[in-house]
C-alpha positions in Angstrom: -252.0 -173.9 -60.6 -255.2 -174.4 -57.9 -255.7 -177.8 -60.2 -252.5 -178.7 -59.4 -252.0 -177.7 -55.2 -255.2 -179.8 -55.0 -252.7 -183.1 -55.8 -250.8 -182.0 -53.0 -253.3 -181.5 -50.2 -255.2 -184.8 -51.2 -251.7 -186.4 -51.4 -250.8 -184.8 -47.9 -253.9 -186.5 -46.6 -253.2 -190.2 -47.3 -249.9 -189.6 -46.0 -251.4 -188.2 -42.3 -254.1 -190.2 -42.1 -251.6 -193.4 -43.1 -249.3 -192.1 -40.3 -252.3 -192.1 -38.2 -253.1 -195.7 -38.8 -250.0 -197.0 -38.4 -250.2 -195.2 -35.3 -253.5 -196.6 -34.3 -252.1 -200.5 -35.2 -249.1 -199.7 -32.9 -251.8 -198.9 -30.3 -253.8 -201.8 -30.5 -250.8 -204.2 -31.2 -249.6 -203.4 -27.9 -252.5 -203.1 -25.9 -251.7 -205.7 -23.5 -248.0 -204.6 -23.4 -247.0 -204.1 -20.2 -246.1 -200.6 -18.8 -246.8 -199.5 -22.6 -247.5 -196.0 -23.2 -249.8 -194.8 -26.3 -249.3 -192.5 -29.1 -252.2 -189.9 -30.2 -251.5 -188.5 -33.5 -252.1 -185.0 -33.7 -252.9 -182.9 -37.5 -251.5 -179.4 -38.2 -253.0 -177.4 -41.6 -250.0 -176.2 -44.2 -250.9 -173.0 -45.8 -248.6 -171.1 -48.4 -249.7 -167.8 -49.7 -248.4 -167.3 -53.2 -248.1 -163.9 -55.8 -251.2 -165.6 -57.5 -254.3 -166.1 -56.1 -255.4 -169.1 -57.4 -252.7 -171.3 -56.9 -252.8 -171.1 -53.1 -251.6 -174.8 -52.0 -253.0 -176.4 -48.8 -252.6 -179.7 -46.6 -251.7 -180.9 -43.6 -248.6 -182.5 -41.7 -249.0 -184.6 -38.5 -246.9 -184.5 -34.6 -247.5 -187.8 -32.7 -247.6 -187.3 -28.8 -247.0 -189.8 -26.2 -250.0 -190.2 -23.9 -246.8 -190.9 -20.8 -249.5 -189.0 -17.7 -252.6 -191.2 -18.9 -252.4 -194.2 -16.3 -252.7 -197.6 -17.6 -254.8 -200.9 -17.1 -254.1 -202.5 -13.5 -254.5 -206.1 -13.8 -253.5 -209.0 -10.8 -250.8 -211.3 -10.5 -249.9 -214.4 -9.1 -246.1 -213.5 -9.2 -244.3 -211.8 -6.4 -241.9 -210.1 -8.3 -244.6 -208.0 -10.8 -244.9 -204.6 -9.2 -247.0 -201.5 -10.9 -246.7 -197.9 -9.9 -250.0 -196.3 -9.3 -249.6 -193.1 -9.7 -246.5 -190.9 -11.0 -243.1 -191.8 -11.6 -241.0 -194.4 -13.2 -239.2 -197.4 -12.6 -235.4 -196.8 -12.7 -233.2 -199.3 -14.6 -229.7 -199.4 -16.2 -227.7 -201.7 -18.6 -224.5 -201.9 -16.5 -224.1 -202.9 -13.0 -222.0 -199.5 -12.5 -224.9 -197.7 -13.9 -223.3 -195.1 -16.3 -226.9 -195.1 -18.4 -229.7 -194.8 -17.0 -233.4 -195.4 -18.4 -237.3 -195.3 -17.1 -239.7 -197.6 -17.3 -243.5 -198.2 -16.2 -242.7 -201.9 -16.7 -242.6 -203.7 -13.0 -242.8 -207.1 -14.3 -239.1 -207.8 -12.7 -237.3 -211.2 -12.9 -233.7 -211.9 -11.4 -230.6 -212.2 -13.3 -227.7 -214.3 -12.8 -223.9 -212.0 -12.5 -220.4 -212.3 -11.9 -219.1 -215.3 -9.3 -218.5 -214.6 -6.1 -217.0 -216.4 -2.5 -219.3 -216.7 -0.4 -219.5 -219.2 3.4 -222.1 -222.0 3.3 -223.9 -222.7 6.2 -221.8 -225.7 7.4 -219.0 -222.8 7.3 -217.3 -223.6 4.4 -216.0 -221.4 0.8 -217.8 -221.9 -1.8 -218.1 -219.9 -5.6 -221.8 -218.7 -6.5 -222.9 -216.7 -9.0 -224.6 -213.1 -7.7 -228.2 -212.8 -8.8 -229.7 -209.2 -9.5 -233.2 -207.7 -9.8 -234.3 -206.8 -13.5 -236.2 -206.0 -15.6 -237.6 -207.7 -18.4 -234.8 -206.4 -20.9 -232.7 -207.5 -18.3 -231.6 -204.0 -17.4 -231.0 -204.0 -13.8 -233.8 -202.3 -11.7 -232.2 -199.3 -9.3 -232.7 -198.5 -5.5 -231.4 -198.1 -1.9 -229.6 -200.5 0.0 -230.1 -201.3 3.9 -227.5 -200.7 5.8 -225.9 -202.0 9.0 -227.8 -200.2 11.2 -231.4 -201.7 9.4 -232.3 -198.2 8.2 -232.5 -197.4 4.2 -232.0 -193.8 3.4 -233.5 -192.7 0.3 -230.2 -190.1 0.1 -227.8 -191.0 -2.6 -227.5 -192.8 -6.0 -229.4 -195.8 -6.2 -228.1 -198.5 -7.1 -228.6 -202.0 -8.8 -230.3 -204.9 -5.8 -228.4 -208.1 -5.4 -231.0 -210.9 -4.5 -229.8 -214.2 -4.6 -229.8 -216.4 -2.0 -226.3 -215.5 -0.2 -226.7 -211.5 -0.4 -227.4 -211.3 3.5 -226.2 -214.7 4.8 -222.9 -213.1 6.3 -225.3 -210.3 8.0 -227.4 -210.7 11.7 -228.6 -208.4 13.5 -228.8 -208.4 17.4 -231.9 -208.1 19.4 -231.8 -204.6 20.8 -236.1 -204.4 21.4 -238.8 -206.8 22.1 -242.0 -206.3 23.3 -244.1 -209.3 24.7 -248.0 -209.2 25.6 -249.1 -211.9 28.1 -252.1 -212.1 30.4 -251.3 -212.7 34.0 -254.5 -214.7 35.6 -255.4 -212.5 38.3 -256.5 -215.6 40.4 -253.1 -217.0 40.7 -252.1 -218.4 44.0 -249.3 -217.0 46.0 -246.1 -218.3 44.8 -247.3 -219.8 41.6 -245.4 -219.1 38.6 -245.8 -218.9 34.6 -243.2 -218.9 32.2 -242.7 -217.4 28.8 -239.9 -218.2 26.4 -237.9 -215.6 24.2 -236.2 -216.1 21.1 -233.0 -213.3 21.1 -230.7 -213.0 18.6 -227.3 -212.6 20.4 -224.2 -210.4 19.3 -222.9 -213.1 17.4 -226.2 -213.4 15.3 -227.1 -216.6 16.9 -230.7 -217.6 18.0 -231.0 -217.9 21.7 -233.7 -218.4 24.0 -234.1 -216.8 27.5 -237.3 -217.4 30.1 -239.4 -214.9 31.4 -240.9 -215.5 34.6 -243.6 -213.7 36.6 -244.6 -215.3 40.1 -247.9 -213.9 41.8 -246.7 -212.2 44.8 -249.0 -212.2 47.9 -249.5 -208.7 47.4 -252.9 -207.8 45.5 -251.5 -206.9 41.7 -248.1 -207.1 42.5 -245.8 -210.0 40.4 -242.1 -210.9 40.5 -240.4 -211.0 37.6 -236.6 -212.0 36.0 -235.1 -213.5 33.6 -233.2 -217.0 33.4 -231.3 -219.1 30.5 -230.6 -223.1 30.8 -226.8 -222.6 31.5 -225.8 -221.7 35.3 -222.4 -219.8 33.2 -224.8 -217.4 31.6 -224.9 -214.2 33.8 -227.9 -212.2 33.5 -228.6 -209.0 34.6 -232.0 -207.4 34.8 -233.0 -203.7 35.2 -233.8 -201.4 36.7 -232.4 -202.8 39.3 -234.0 -203.5 43.0 -231.7 -203.7 45.6 -230.6 -206.2 48.1 -230.2 -204.8 52.0 -229.4 -206.2 55.3 -228.6 -204.4 58.5 -227.5 -206.6 61.3 -227.3 -205.5 64.8 -230.0 -201.8 64.6 -232.7 -202.0 67.2 -236.4 -201.7 66.6 -237.6 -198.8 67.9 -241.5 -198.3 68.7 -242.9 -195.1 69.2 -245.9 -195.0 71.3 -249.3 -193.0 70.0 -249.5 -189.2 71.5 -253.3 -190.2 72.1 -255.3 -193.7 71.7 -256.3 -193.8 68.3 -255.1 -190.8 67.1 -252.6 -192.9 64.6 -248.9 -191.2 65.0 -247.4 -194.3 66.6 -244.3 -195.0 64.8 -242.2 -198.1 64.2 -238.3 -197.0 63.0 -236.6 -199.9 61.7 -233.2 -199.7 59.5 -233.5 -197.2 56.2 -232.0 -199.8 53.9 -234.3 -202.9 54.6 -237.0 -200.7 54.3 -235.9 -199.6 50.7 -235.3 -203.2 49.2 -239.0 -203.8 50.6 -241.8 -201.8 48.4 -243.4 -201.5 51.2 -246.4 -198.8 50.9 -248.8 -197.2 52.2 -252.1 -199.3 52.7 -250.0 -202.5 53.6 -249.9 -204.6 56.6 -247.0 -205.7 58.7 -246.8 -208.0 61.7 -244.5 -207.6 64.6 -243.7 -210.2 66.7 -241.6 -211.2 69.0 -242.0 -207.9 71.2 -242.8 -206.8 75.0 -245.9 -205.3 74.3 -246.3 -204.5 70.3 -247.2 -208.3 68.9 -250.3 -207.8 66.7 -250.4 -206.6 63.0 -250.5 -202.8 62.0 -251.8 -201.1 59.2 -248.9 -198.5 57.2 -250.4 -195.1 57.1 -246.7 -193.8 56.1 -243.5 -193.8 55.5 -240.9 -191.5 55.7 -237.2 -192.5 55.8 -237.1 -195.5 58.2 -239.9 -194.5 60.1 -243.2 -196.5 59.6 -246.8 -195.0 61.0 -249.4 -196.9 61.5 -252.9 -196.6 62.0 -252.9 -199.0 65.4 -252.0 -197.9 69.1 -247.9 -198.5 69.5 -246.4 -199.1 73.1 -243.3 -197.2 73.4 -240.3 -199.9 73.8 -236.6 -200.5 72.2 -236.1 -204.2 71.2 -232.7 -205.6 70.5 -233.8 -209.2 71.5 -235.1 -211.0 68.3 -238.4 -208.7 67.5 -239.3 -209.2 63.8 -241.2 -206.8 61.7 -242.7 -208.6 58.1 -244.8 -208.1 55.5 -246.7 -211.1 53.8 -244.3 -212.8 50.9 -241.1 -210.9 52.6 -241.9 -207.7 50.8 -239.9 -206.1 54.6 -238.7 -209.0 56.9 -236.7 -206.9 59.3 -235.6 -209.2 62.8 -233.7 -207.1 65.4 -230.4 -208.0 67.0 -229.5 -210.0 64.0 -225.9 -211.3 63.8 -223.4 -211.9 60.8 -221.6 -215.3 61.2 -218.3 -215.9 59.0 -216.6 -219.1 58.7 -213.3 -219.0 56.6 -212.6 -222.0 56.6 -216.5 -223.3 55.0 -216.6 -219.7 52.9 -220.2 -219.2 54.4 -221.7 -215.5 55.6 -224.8 -216.8 58.0 -227.5 -214.4 59.4 -228.5 -215.2 63.0 -231.3 -214.6 65.1 -230.8 -215.0 68.6 -228.6 -217.2 68.0 -230.8 -219.3 65.5 -230.2 -219.2 61.5 -232.2 -216.0 60.3 -234.4 -218.6 57.9 -235.0 -216.2 54.5 -232.5 -213.7 55.0 -231.0 -213.7 51.6 -234.5 -214.3 50.2 -234.0 -213.2 46.2 -230.2 -213.7 46.3 -228.9 -216.3 43.7 -225.7 -218.0 42.9 -223.5 -215.7 40.7 -225.1 -212.5 42.5 -222.8 -210.0 44.0 -222.5 -209.6 47.7 -221.2 -206.2 49.6 -220.1 -206.5 53.4 -219.0 -203.5 55.5 -218.8 -202.8 59.2 -217.3 -206.4 59.6 -213.9 -206.6 61.9 -212.0 -208.4 59.1 -213.8 -209.0 55.9 -215.2 -205.8 54.8 -215.2 -206.5 50.8 -217.0 -207.7 47.7 -217.8 -211.3 47.3 -219.9 -213.7 44.1 -222.4 -215.4 45.7 -221.7 -219.6 44.6 -224.6 -221.0 47.1 -227.8 -220.0 49.1 -228.6 -222.7 51.1 -232.5 -224.0 51.4 -233.2 -222.3 54.3 -232.0 -218.9 52.7 -230.3 -218.4 55.5 -226.7 -218.8 54.8 -224.4 -217.8 51.3 -221.3 -219.7 50.3 -218.6 -217.3 48.8 -217.4 -218.4 45.3 -213.6 -219.4 45.0 -212.5 -216.7 43.1 -213.2 -214.1 45.7 -212.4 -215.8 49.2 -213.1 -214.7 52.4 -209.8 -213.2 54.1 -210.8 -214.0 57.7 -210.7 -214.6 60.6 -213.9 -216.2 61.6 -216.0 -213.7 63.2 -219.9 -213.1 65.1 -220.4 -209.2 64.7 -223.7 -208.2 66.0 -222.8 -204.2 65.8 -224.0 -202.9 63.0 -222.7 -205.1 59.8 -224.3 -204.3 56.8 -224.9 -206.7 53.8 -225.7 -205.5 50.4 -226.6 -206.9 47.1 -227.2 -204.0 44.6 -229.7 -204.9 41.3 -229.8 -208.8 43.3 -233.7 -208.6 43.6 -235.8 -209.8 41.4 -237.3 -207.8 39.7 -241.6 -206.2 40.3 -244.1 -205.2 38.2 -248.0 -203.5 39.2 -250.7 -203.4 37.1 -253.6 -200.8 38.5 -257.1 -201.7 39.4 -258.1 -201.3 35.5 -255.7 -204.7 35.2 -253.2 -202.7 32.9 -249.7 -202.1 33.6 -248.6 -199.1 36.5 -244.8 -199.7 36.4 -242.4 -200.6 35.2 -243.2 -200.9 31.5 -239.7 -201.3 30.1 -237.0 -204.0 31.6 -233.2 -204.1 30.6 -232.7 -207.7 30.3 -228.6 -208.3 29.9 -227.1 -211.6 29.5 -223.6 -212.4 28.9 -223.6 -215.9 27.8 -221.3 -218.7 28.2 -219.7 -218.7 25.1 -218.5 -215.0 24.9 -221.3 -213.4 23.1 -223.6 -210.5 24.8 -227.1 -209.5 24.8 -228.4 -206.6 25.7 -232.2 -206.2 24.9 -235.3 -203.4 26.0 -237.8 -205.5 27.0 -241.2 -204.1 26.9 -244.1 -205.7 29.1 -246.9 -202.6 28.5 -249.0 -204.4 26.8 -249.2 -207.4 29.4 -252.5 -207.1 31.9 -253.6 -209.3 34.5 -257.3 -210.2 34.3 -259.0 -213.7 35.5 -258.4 -216.8 33.5 -255.2 -218.1 32.5 -252.3 -217.0 31.1 -252.7 -216.2 27.5 -250.2 -215.3 25.1 -250.9 -212.1 22.9 -248.3 -210.8 21.2 -244.4 -211.2 20.9 -241.8 -209.3 18.3 -238.7 -209.2 18.5 -235.9 -206.7 15.8 -232.9 -209.3 15.9 -232.0 -211.9 13.3 -229.3 -214.3 12.7 -227.1 -215.2 9.9 -229.6 -217.1 7.0 -230.1 -217.4 3.3 -232.8 -215.4 1.3 -235.3 -217.7 -0.1 -237.8 -215.0 -1.6 -238.6 -211.8 -2.1 -241.9 -209.3 -2.3 -242.7 -205.6 -2.0 -245.0 -203.4 -0.2 -246.7 -200.3 -1.1 -243.9 -198.3 0.0 -241.7 -200.2 -2.3 -240.0 -202.0 0.3 -238.3 -205.0 -1.1 -238.8 -207.3 1.0 -236.5 -210.6 1.9 -238.1 -213.6 3.1 -235.2 -216.0 5.0 -234.1 -219.5 5.2 -235.4 -219.0 9.4 -238.8 -218.2 8.9 -237.4 -214.4 9.5 -238.6 -211.3 7.0 -236.9 -207.6 6.3 -236.9 -205.0 4.0 -233.3 -205.0 1.9 -233.7 -202.3 -0.1 -236.3 -199.6 -1.6 -237.5 -198.8 -4.8 -236.2 -195.6 -6.7 -238.5 -194.1 -8.8 -238.0 -191.0 -11.1 -240.2 -188.4 -12.7 -240.1 -185.0 -15.0 -242.1 -181.7 -15.7 -242.8 -183.0 -19.0 -242.9 -186.7 -19.6 -244.1 -186.8 -22.8 -240.8 -185.2 -23.6 -238.2 -188.3 -22.7 -237.0 -190.5 -25.5 -238.6 -193.8 -26.4 -236.4 -196.9 -26.9 -236.8 -200.7 -27.7 -238.4 -202.4 -24.9 -240.7 -200.2 -23.6 -238.0 -198.0 -22.2 -237.2 -194.1 -21.9 -234.2 -191.6 -21.3 -234.0 -188.3 -20.3 -233.9 -185.0 -22.7 -233.5 -182.3 -22.7 -237.7 -181.4 -23.6 -238.1 -183.7 -20.5 -236.2 -182.0 -17.8 -234.0 -183.4 -15.4 -235.1 -186.6 -13.2 -236.9 -186.2 -9.5 -235.9 -188.9 -8.1 -238.3 -190.6 -4.9 -238.8 -193.2 -2.9 -242.7 -194.7 -3.6 -245.1 -192.4 -1.5 -243.0 -190.0 -0.5 -244.1 -186.3 -1.6 -247.6 -187.4 -2.5 -246.1 -189.4 -5.6 -246.7 -192.7 -6.7 -247.1 -196.0 -4.5 -246.2 -199.5 -5.2 -249.1 -202.1 -6.1 -247.4 -205.6 -5.2 -248.5 -208.9 -7.4 -249.8 -206.4 -9.8 -249.2 -205.5 -13.7 -249.8 -202.1 -15.4 -250.5 -202.8 -18.7 -250.8 -200.5 -21.7 -253.2 -197.1 -21.2 -254.9 -198.0 -24.3 -258.7 -197.6 -24.1 -259.5 -200.0 -27.9 -262.9 -198.9 -28.1 -261.2 -195.3 -28.6 -258.8 -196.7 -30.7 -261.5 -198.4 -33.4 -263.1 -195.2 -33.2 -259.8 -193.4 -34.5 -259.6 -196.1 -36.9 -263.0 -195.9 -38.4 -262.5 -191.9 -38.5 -259.2 -192.0 -39.8 -260.8 -194.9 -42.5 -263.5 -192.4 -43.6 -260.6 -189.4 -44.2 -258.1 -191.5 -46.2 -260.4 -192.6 -48.3 -262.4 -189.0 -49.1 -258.6 -187.7 -49.5 -258.2 -190.6 -52.1 -261.5 -189.3 -53.8 -260.4 -185.8 -54.1 -257.2 -187.4 -55.8 -258.8 -188.9 -58.0 -261.1 -186.4 -58.5 -258.7 -184.0 -59.7 -256.8 -186.4 -62.0 -260.2 -186.7 -63.9 -260.1 -183.1 -63.9 -256.8 -182.9 -65.1 -257.7 -185.4 -68.1 -260.4 -183.3 -69.2 -257.9 -180.4 -69.7 -255.5 -182.7 -71.4 -258.2 -183.4 -73.7 -259.9 -179.9 -74.4 -256.3 -178.9 -75.3 -256.3 -181.4 -78.2 
């Protein structure tokens, strides 16, 4: 019996080595197959005890093991739709749009497949019929990922779904600009009054591209610039915050408080608090007093408390009601005593006068469309919209929509004019040339056609160094309605859309899956796998999350086969097969001899 058992061992040996050779040949054939996972043949002994010691039957059997956890060879690709997983995980794909079955693959050689017909709005506003396009693998299975929401986020919760990527997928979606960042260098050596401009690209509430102009004007105060935003249409209403208020009081005297002792720096100049609040006057600034009996000179500000300005120089005691002026450079502070407000109802004008003459610059900083409030008049208290400002800044004309009720009057007894948030904004720099305050401005635009924009404009990276105006950067987060032109990927698995208007944004994020025992996955044609009880349930994640695999754009992962190892195994398998065949032939010859001996 032992002799006949040798037939079994040698036959099983040849069958096993033949199976191993088949595995090796399959691996070699797929050495350049995208995402192919190699198979390795393992061997186990077969040993059976019988009742007779000389009748033991032995042999070998095979078991194939998929090398699922071994990274494949990575090679660069010129195709934007070729991606590879660098690390752990599988792409998720589905044969159907409703995702009733999911397969898993390492092959990231993607393409676009047309789907059903849909009605879309074309660039000219007409309705046309087109076919949907979806991201698919080489089997035509739909690649799964998470979509972008209306708010621009791509949450990685919920079930991944097929990714539509045809030209018209996002053509009806626009996002208004809500944040922008502008980085400039403003020339530190600019002349007072010199203005520099930069055009801001924005998208309004309708997704329409707009242009607004940011203007920076050098003031006479060191390191301080005026800043405002305008549009090309006078019918557009622009608001800019945080607001600087305009305020002017008429009929309030200037009070000069003498210093206690010569040179002790206790002298004071008192003006209305509201005039001072709108001035941005600071300690160290210089103010010029004119038109007084004994205080016409330049003073240095050493303190500010309420409407009281403390100065370093000696002050003569005086109360001036007759046209004295306290002013600082570039109208940072401009207050004249004994001013009056002259209202002409027929002309719908408001004029500020000093000592009977128009007070030039009284309304500096105001513009058509600003809203101004009068208080303390005889019969014209109210809020009015400015239609125009005179060239010398002494007179405003009220818009017809908010007429002055009358009567005509000239009031020198405490009339107050205020326009909250109407003055140009200021941007201030430190001695290091960097922004001190403020850094972020709120730009609001009510466009003439009814659309709106509200933008948080960050100027925190703007500098003031000697030289020319230099644009370092501009960024804004809005985009308009536009057709999708091309796709790309990044390492975090975002599917990036490039649009016809030269903008780009993430559209989806690829979903990956891992398994506790990836070698237990069931293999199917097309180099895809499915879940089994042995593999365990999939853990779905976004690329890079939890230290899992990242995406390598413009890259293909080929097989994880080492061709040198395969040829080494092939030679070993060939020798093992030859040895088993020789055993079989030897046993066959011995059997023939035994047969002949019987004869």
